[in-house]
TORBAVEX-81317 format. One record per residue (C-alpha): x, y, z. Coordinates in steps of 0.25 Angstrom, whole numbers, plus 5000, padded with zeros to 4 digits. Example, Ala and Ser with C-alpha at 12.3 -4.5 7.8 and 13.67 -1.06 7.14 Angstrom:
+------+-------+------+
! east ! north !   up !
+------+-------+------+
! 5049 !  4982 ! 5031 !
! 5055 !  4996 ! 5029 !
+------+-------+------+
//
This chain:
+------+-------+------+
! east ! north !   up !
+------+-------+------+
! 5529 !  5048 ! 5101 !
! 5535 !  5046 ! 5114 !
! 5536 !  5056 ! 5125 !
! 5548 !  5056 ! 5135 !
! 5551 !  5064 ! 5147 !
! 5565 !  5067 ! 5152 !
! 5564 !  5071 ! 5167 !
! 5577 !  5077 ! 5173 !
! 5577 !  5081 ! 5187 !
! 5583 !  5095 ! 5189 !
! 5597 !  5096 ! 5196 !
! 5592 !  5083 ! 5203 !
! 5603 !  5081 ! 5213 !
! 5603 !  5096 ! 5217 !
! 5588 !  5096 ! 5217 !
! 5587 !  5085 ! 5227 !
! 5598 !  5091 ! 5236 !
! 5589 !  5104 ! 5236 !
! 5578 !  5096 ! 5241 !
! 5586 !  5092 ! 5254 !
! 5593 !  5106 ! 5255 !
! 5584 !  5117 ! 5249 !
! 5595 !  5127 ! 5252 !
! 5602 !  5122 ! 5239 !
! 5591 !  5127 ! 5230 !
! 5596 !  5137 ! 5220 !
! 5610 !  5136 ! 5224 !
! 5622 !  5130 ! 5216 !
! 5623 !  5115 ! 5221 !
! 5632 !  5104 ! 5216 !
! 5629 !  5090 ! 5220 !
! 5640 !  5080 ! 5220 !
! 5650 !  5083 ! 5231 !
! 5659 !  5093 ! 5237 !
! 5667 !  5103 ! 5228 !
! 5680 !  5098 ! 5233 !
! 5677 !  5084 ! 5229 !
! 5681 !  5076 ! 5216 !
! 5667 !  5072 ! 5212 !
! 5658 !  5078 ! 5201 !
! 5645 !  5086 ! 5202 !
! 5633 !  5078 ! 5202 !
! 5623 !  5089 ! 5200 !
! 5623 !  5104 ! 5201 !
! 5611 !  5114 ! 5203 !
! 5607 !  5123 ! 5192 !
! 5613 !  5135 ! 5200 !
! 5627 !  5127 ! 5200 !
! 5625 !  5124 ! 5185 !
! 5625 !  5139 ! 5182 !
! 5640 !  5139 ! 5186 !
! 5643 !  5127 ! 5177 !
! 5642 !  5116 ! 5187 !
! 5637 !  5103 ! 5181 !
! 5636 !  5088 ! 5184 !
! 5649 !  5079 ! 5183 !
! 5658 !  5092 ! 5185 !
! 5669 !  5090 ! 5196 !
! 5664 !  5095 ! 5209 !
! 5677 !  5104 ! 5210 !
! 5674 !  5110 ! 5197 !
! 5660 !  5113 ! 5201 !
! 5665 !  5120 ! 5213 !
! 5674 !  5129 ! 5205 !
! 5662 !  5133 ! 5196 !
! 5653 !  5135 ! 5207 !
! 5660 !  5136 ! 5221 !
! 5647 !  5141 ! 5227 !
! 5639 !  5128 ! 5224 !
! 5634 !  5119 ! 5235 !
! 5641 !  5106 ! 5233 !
! 5632 !  5094 ! 5238 !
! 5637 !  5079 ! 5239 !
! 5624 !  5074 ! 5234 !
! 5614 !  5064 ! 5240 !
! 5612 !  5052 ! 5230 !
! 5602 !  5045 ! 5239 !
! 5593 !  5058 ! 5238 !
! 5595 !  5058 ! 5223 !
! 5591 !  5044 ! 5222 !
! 5578 !  5046 ! 5231 !
! 5574 !  5058 ! 5223 !
! 5577 !  5051 ! 5210 !
! 5567 !  5040 ! 5214 !
! 5557 !  5050 ! 5217 !
! 5559 !  5056 ! 5203 !
! 5557 !  5042 ! 5197 !
! 5544 !  5040 ! 5205 !
! 5538 !  5052 ! 5199 !
! 5543 !  5048 ! 5185 !
! 5538 !  5034 ! 5186 !
! 5524 !  5039 ! 5191 !
! 5523 !  5048 ! 5178 !
! 5528 !  5037 ! 5168 !
! 5531 !  5022 ! 5169 !
! 5542 !  5024 ! 5158 !
! 5553 !  5031 ! 5166 !
! 5568 !  5030 ! 5164 !
! 5577 !  5036 ! 5175 !
! 5589 !  5041 ! 5167 !
! 5597 !  5045 ! 5179 !
! 5593 !  5049 ! 5194 !
! 5587 !  5062 ! 5189 !
! 5582 !  5060 ! 5175 !
! 5572 !  5051 ! 5168 !
! 5565 !  5048 ! 5155 !
! 5550 !  5046 ! 5155 !
! 5541 !  5041 ! 5143 !
! 5528 !  5047 ! 5144 !
! 5522 !  5043 ! 5131 !
! 5507 !  5041 ! 5131 !
! 5505 !  5049 ! 5144 !
! 5497 !  5060 ! 5138 !
! 5484 !  5056 ! 5144 !
! 5490 !  5055 ! 5158 !
! 5499 !  5067 ! 5158 !
! 5495 !  5076 ! 5146 !
! 5505 !  5080 ! 5135 !
! 5520 !  5079 ! 5138 !
! 5523 !  5093 ! 5143 !
! 5511 !  5092 ! 5153 !
! 5516 !  5078 ! 5157 !
! 5530 !  5084 ! 5160 !
! 5525 !  5095 ! 5168 !
! 5517 !  5085 ! 5176 !
! 5529 !  5077 ! 5179 !
! 5537 !  5089 ! 5182 !
! 5527 !  5093 ! 5193 !
! 5526 !  5078 ! 5198 !
! 5541 !  5078 ! 5200 !
! 5542 !  5091 ! 5207 !
! 5531 !  5086 ! 5217 !
! 5536 !  5073 ! 5220 !
! 5551 !  5076 ! 5221 !
! 5552 !  5091 ! 5222 !
! 5562 !  5091 ! 5211 !
! 5562 !  5098 ! 5198 !
! 5564 !  5091 ! 5184 !
! 5565 !  5094 ! 5170 !
! 5557 !  5086 ! 5159 !
! 5560 !  5084 ! 5145 !
! 5549 !  5079 ! 5135 !
! 5552 !  5073 ! 5121 !
! 5549 !  5062 ! 5112 !
! 5563 !  5056 ! 5115 !
! 5571 !  5054 ! 5128 !
! 5583 !  5062 ! 5122 !
! 5575 !  5074 ! 5119 !
! 5567 !  5073 ! 5133 !
! 5581 !  5073 ! 5140 !
! 5587 !  5085 ! 5133 !
! 5574 !  5093 ! 5135 !
! 5573 !  5090 ! 5150 !
! 5587 !  5096 ! 5150 !
! 5583 !  5108 ! 5143 !
! 5571 !  5110 ! 5152 !
! 5579 !  5111 ! 5165 !
! 5577 !  5115 ! 5175 !
! 5563 !  5111 ! 5179 !
! 5557 !  5111 ! 5165 !
! 5550 !  5103 ! 5155 !
! 5553 !  5103 ! 5140 !
! 5545 !  5096 ! 5129 !
! 5551 !  5094 ! 5116 !
! 5540 !  5092 ! 5106 !
! 5541 !  5080 ! 5097 !
! 5547 !  5084 ! 5084 !
! 5555 !  5096 ! 5090 !
! 5567 !  5087 ! 5096 !
! 5577 !  5091 ! 5085 !
! 5574 !  5106 ! 5086 !
! 5575 !  5105 ! 5102 !
! 5588 !  5098 ! 5101 !
! 5595 !  5105 ! 5090 !
! 5600 !  5118 ! 5098 !
! 5605 !  5109 ! 5110 !
! 5620 !  5106 ! 5112 !
! 5623 !  5092 ! 5108 !
! 5627 !  5089 ! 5123 !
! 5612 !  5090 ! 5126 !
! 5610 !  5076 ! 5119 !
! 5611 !  5065 ! 5129 !
! 5623 !  5057 ! 5127 !
! 5632 !  5068 ! 5121 !
! 5643 !  5070 ! 5131 !
! 5656 !  5079 ! 5131 !
! 5663 !  5069 ! 5121 !
! 5651 !  5068 ! 5111 !
! 5649 !  5083 ! 5112 !
! 5663 !  5086 ! 5109 !
! 5663 !  5076 ! 5097 !
! 5650 !  5082 ! 5092 !
! 5656 !  5096 ! 5093 !
! 5668 !  5092 ! 5085 !
! 5659 !  5090 ! 5073 !
! 5651 !  5102 ! 5075 !
! 5639 !  5097 ! 5083 !
! 5635 !  5106 ! 5094 !
! 5620 !  5106 ! 5094 !
! 5610 !  5094 ! 5093 !
! 5606 !  5101 ! 5080 !
! 5620 !  5099 ! 5074 !
! 5619 !  5085 ! 5078 !
! 5605 !  5083 ! 5071 !
! 5610 !  5089 ! 5058 !
! 5621 !  5079 ! 5056 !
! 5620 !  5067 ! 5048 !
! 5618 !  5054 ! 5056 !
! 5629 !  5047 ! 5047 !
! 5639 !  5057 ! 5051 !
! 5635 !  5056 ! 5066 !
! 5636 !  5041 ! 5065 !
! 5650 !  5042 ! 5058 !
! 5655 !  5052 ! 5068 !
! 5649 !  5046 ! 5081 !
! 5644 !  5032 ! 5078 !
! 5631 !  5027 ! 5084 !
! 5631 !  5039 ! 5094 !
! 5631 !  5048 ! 5082 !
! 5618 !  5042 ! 5077 !
! 5612 !  5043 ! 5091 !
! 5616 !  5058 ! 5091 !
! 5609 !  5060 ! 5078 !
! 5596 !  5054 ! 5084 !
! 5598 !  5062 ! 5097 !
! 5599 !  5075 ! 5089 !
! 5585 !  5073 ! 5084 !
! 5580 !  5070 ! 5097 !
! 5579 !  5054 ! 5096 !
! 5582 !  5045 ! 5108 !
! 5594 !  5039 ! 5100 !
! 5604 !  5030 ! 5108 !
! 5610 !  5031 ! 5121 !
! 5601 !  5034 ! 5133 !
! 5588 !  5032 ! 5124 !
! 5590 !  5018 ! 5119 !
! 5580 !  5011 ! 5129 !
! 5566 !  5014 ! 5133 !
! 5562 !  5022 ! 5145 !
! 5561 !  5013 ! 5157 !
! 5570 !  5002 ! 5151 !
! 5580 !  5000 ! 5162 !
! 5593 !  4995 ! 5155 !
! 5602 !  4997 ! 5167 !
! 5616 !  5003 ! 5167 !
! 5627 !  4997 ! 5158 !
! 5637 !  4999 ! 5169 !
! 5637 !  5004 ! 5184 !
! 5649 !  5011 ! 5190 !
! 5653 !  5020 ! 5202 !
! 5665 !  5028 ! 5204 !
! 5671 !  5036 ! 5215 !
! 5681 !  5048 ! 5214 !
! 5689 !  5049 ! 5227 !
! 5689 !  5064 ! 5233 !
! 5704 !  5061 ! 5236 !
! 5712 !  5051 ! 5228 !
! 5715 !  5039 ! 5237 !
! 5725 !  5027 ! 5238 !
! 5718 !  5021 ! 5250 !
! 5715 !  5007 ! 5246 !
! 5704 !  5004 ! 5256 !
! 5697 !  5017 ! 5252 !
! 5698 !  5014 ! 5237 !
! 5693 !  5000 ! 5239 !
! 5681 !  5004 ! 5248 !
! 5677 !  5014 ! 5237 !
! 5677 !  5003 ! 5227 !
! 5668 !  4995 ! 5237 !
! 5659 !  5007 ! 5237 !
! 5659 !  5009 ! 5222 !
! 5656 !  4994 ! 5221 !
! 5644 !  4995 ! 5230 !
! 5638 !  5006 ! 5221 !
! 5640 !  4998 ! 5209 !
! 5634 !  4986 ! 5215 !
! 5622 !  4994 ! 5220 !
! 5619 !  4999 ! 5206 !
! 5621 !  4985 ! 5200 !
! 5611 !  4979 ! 5209 !
! 5601 !  4991 ! 5207 !
! 5601 !  4988 ! 5192 !
! 5601 !  4973 ! 5194 !
! 5614 !  4971 ! 5187 !
! 5627 !  4963 ! 5189 !
! 5640 !  4967 ! 5183 !
! 5650 !  4958 ! 5176 !
! 5661 !  4968 ! 5175 !
! 5666 !  4977 ! 5186 !
! 5676 !  4988 ! 5184 !
! 5685 !  4997 ! 5192 !
! 5689 !  5011 ! 5189 !
! 5701 !  5017 ! 5196 !
! 5706 !  5031 ! 5194 !
! 5719 !  5036 ! 5200 !
! 5723 !  5050 ! 5205 !
! 5730 !  5053 ! 5192 !
! 5716 !  5049 ! 5185 !
! 5722 !  5037 ! 5178 !
! 5710 !  5027 ! 5178 !
! 5709 !  5012 ! 5176 !
! 5697 !  5003 ! 5175 !
! 5697 !  4988 ! 5177 !
! 5686 !  4979 ! 5175 !
! 5683 !  4964 ! 5179 !
! 5672 !  4955 ! 5175 !
! 5667 !  4947 ! 5187 !
! 5663 !  4932 ! 5186 !
! 5649 !  4935 ! 5192 !
! 5641 !  4948 ! 5189 !
! 5639 !  4955 ! 5201 !
! 5631 !  4967 ! 5208 !
! 5637 !  4965 ! 5222 !
! 5645 !  4976 ! 5228 !
! 5655 !  4966 ! 5235 !
! 5658 !  4959 ! 5222 !
! 5660 !  4972 ! 5214 !
! 5669 !  4977 ! 5225 !
! 5677 !  4964 ! 5225 !
! 5680 !  4965 ! 5210 !
! 5682 !  4980 ! 5210 !
! 5692 !  4979 ! 5221 !
! 5700 !  4968 ! 5215 !
! 5701 !  4977 ! 5202 !
! 5705 !  4988 ! 5210 !
! 5716 !  4980 ! 5218 !
! 5722 !  4975 ! 5205 !
! 5722 !  4989 ! 5198 !
! 5725 !  4999 ! 5209 !
! 5739 !  5005 ! 5209 !
! 5742 !  5003 ! 5224 !
! 5743 !  5017 ! 5231 !
! 5738 !  5024 ! 5219 !
! 5727 !  5035 ! 5222 !
! 5714 !  5033 ! 5217 !
! 5704 !  5044 ! 5212 !
! 5692 !  5036 ! 5207 !
! 5686 !  5022 ! 5208 !
! 5675 !  5016 ! 5200 !
! 5667 !  5003 ! 5200 !
! 5660 !  4999 ! 5187 !
! 5651 !  4987 ! 5184 !
! 5646 !  4983 ! 5170 !
! 5643 !  4970 ! 5162 !
! 5629 !  4966 ! 5168 !
! 5625 !  4952 ! 5169 !
! 5613 !  4944 ! 5175 !
! 5621 !  4934 ! 5183 !
! 5635 !  4927 ! 5183 !
! 5643 !  4915 ! 5187 !
! 5640 !  4908 ! 5200 !
! 5650 !  4910 ! 5211 !
! 5654 !  4899 ! 5220 !
! 5645 !  4896 ! 5232 !
! 5653 !  4905 ! 5242 !
! 5653 !  4916 ! 5232 !
! 5639 !  4915 ! 5229 !
! 5635 !  4915 ! 5243 !
! 5643 !  4928 ! 5245 !
! 5637 !  4934 ! 5233 !
! 5623 !  4932 ! 5237 !
! 5626 !  4937 ! 5251 !
! 5631 !  4950 ! 5246 !
! 5619 !  4951 ! 5236 !
! 5609 !  4950 ! 5247 !
! 5617 !  4960 ! 5256 !
! 5618 !  4970 ! 5245 !
! 5604 !  4969 ! 5241 !
! 5601 !  4973 ! 5255 !
! 5611 !  4984 ! 5255 !
! 5604 !  4989 ! 5242 !
! 5590 !  4989 ! 5249 !
! 5596 !  4998 ! 5260 !
! 5602 !  5007 ! 5250 !
! 5589 !  5009 ! 5243 !
! 5583 !  5013 ! 5256 !
! 5594 !  5021 ! 5263 !
! 5603 !  5026 ! 5252 !
! 5615 !  5020 ! 5244 !
! 5625 !  5023 ! 5256 !
! 5616 !  5015 ! 5266 !
! 5625 !  5002 ! 5264 !
! 5639 !  4999 ! 5260 !
! 5649 !  4988 ! 5259 !
! 5659 !  4989 ! 5271 !
! 5670 !  4989 ! 5261 !
! 5665 !  5002 ! 5255 !
! 5663 !  5010 ! 5267 !
! 5677 !  5017 ! 5267 !
! 5674 !  5020 ! 5252 !
! 5661 !  5027 ! 5254 !
! 5659 !  5039 ! 5246 !
! 5648 !  5049 ! 5243 !
! 5639 !  5043 ! 5231 !
! 5641 !  5051 ! 5219 !
! 5628 !  5058 ! 5215 !
! 5625 !  5054 ! 5200 !
! 5614 !  5051 ! 5191 !
! 5613 !  5036 ! 5191 !
! 5615 !  5031 ! 5206 !
! 5611 !  5018 ! 5212 !
! 5595 !  5018 ! 5214 !
! 5592 !  5026 ! 5202 !
! 5577 !  5026 ! 5201 !
! 5570 !  5019 ! 5189 !
! 5581 !  5008 ! 5189 !
! 5578 !  4994 ! 5193 !
! 5582 !  4992 ! 5208 !
! 5588 !  4980 ! 5214 !
+------+-------+------+
//
C-alpha cells in the first residue's frame, strides 16, 4: 500500500509578508491589492478569515466585511523565492514530489519507513525541517490516496498533521460537506444539493449507476472519491509526471475603464509577454492564440486565431493579438478587461521565409536572455518597449511563472 503526503503551506502569501514585516503577525491581513481596487483577494490571514474574507472575493467586498484589515499589494517575486525554498525541502525528503501550486505539494513516501520511521513520525520530521529551512508553518495530510491526503491536510490547518489510517477513509470523509471533495465547485455542489447530497457520506450511499446517469463520467469519479479513491481529475497521473498545462492565459482588469488605444495595446503587449514567458518556461509553442475583450457593460467577446507557425515569442504573440483586437474593438468603446490565451501545443511548425526566420531567431535569442535576467532579478526586470505604458502590478496567484518543480527553460 502506498503512502502519500499532502503538504500545504499555511496562509502562504500572508506568512511570507509577515517575514518581511513582523508587525503584521496576528492581524487581519488581505493580500491582493488596495480596498478601492477592482481586483480580488489572493490570500487572507486567519484573523481576516474570521470576518468571512476569503480568496477570490472582490477586494471591495473584503473591505466591507473587514474594514480594519491591512491591505497589501503582494510581492509575487518573494512568493516564488519562498516556493523554491519549500520545493528544495520537499525534494530533499522524497524524490517523488509534485508541486500542485505555489504553496502545496504531493509527496510519495512509500517505502521510506527505514529512513524516517512510520508515516506520522516522518510527517513531524518534515514539519520540523520545513520550519527550520523557511521559518514558515505548514499542514500535512497523510493517507493511502492523494485525495484523502489533500482533504486531511485541510482539516489539519493550521500548522497540524493528520494521518488517516488505511481502511478509515470512508469514515473520515462521511461527515464532511461535499464541497470538501477536490473538484466540487459551486455548480456541482448546487447540483448535488438538488438531489439531496450534502455530505460525502450521502454521496457514498448512492448507487454508481444513478450517479453516472445523473452526472456522466464525473458521477463515477465522485462515487470513487466518496470512498477515498484517487478517481479522475487531479489524480490521473503519477506524482512527478509533469504533464504541463493544457492552456496558458493572463488577464488584466483595469482599475478604471479605458478607451485609450495606446494604453489598451500596451496592456495587450504586457499580457503577451506574460504568456510568452510561461510558454517558454514549459517548453511549449502555441498554435492557437485568443483575445478576451470585456467592455464596461460587461459584454464579453473572445476571438481566436490559429497561427501558421507555432510560437512562444512575446513579439509574435502580441502581433497576432493586436490584430485580433483591432479587427474586433468598437472604436471609442471603454474596456474593462483584457485577456490573452494560448493553447494547441506543437513541437514545431512551417518554415518562414528567410527574412522572417532571421527575425524569429533574433527574438528567440533576445527573449532567452531576457528570461535569464528575470530568473535572476524578478519578472519585472525586463519588458518590451511596447508594454511599458501598459505595466500593471502582477496579480498574486497560485500558478505564476517560475513555479518550482516544473521544467525550466
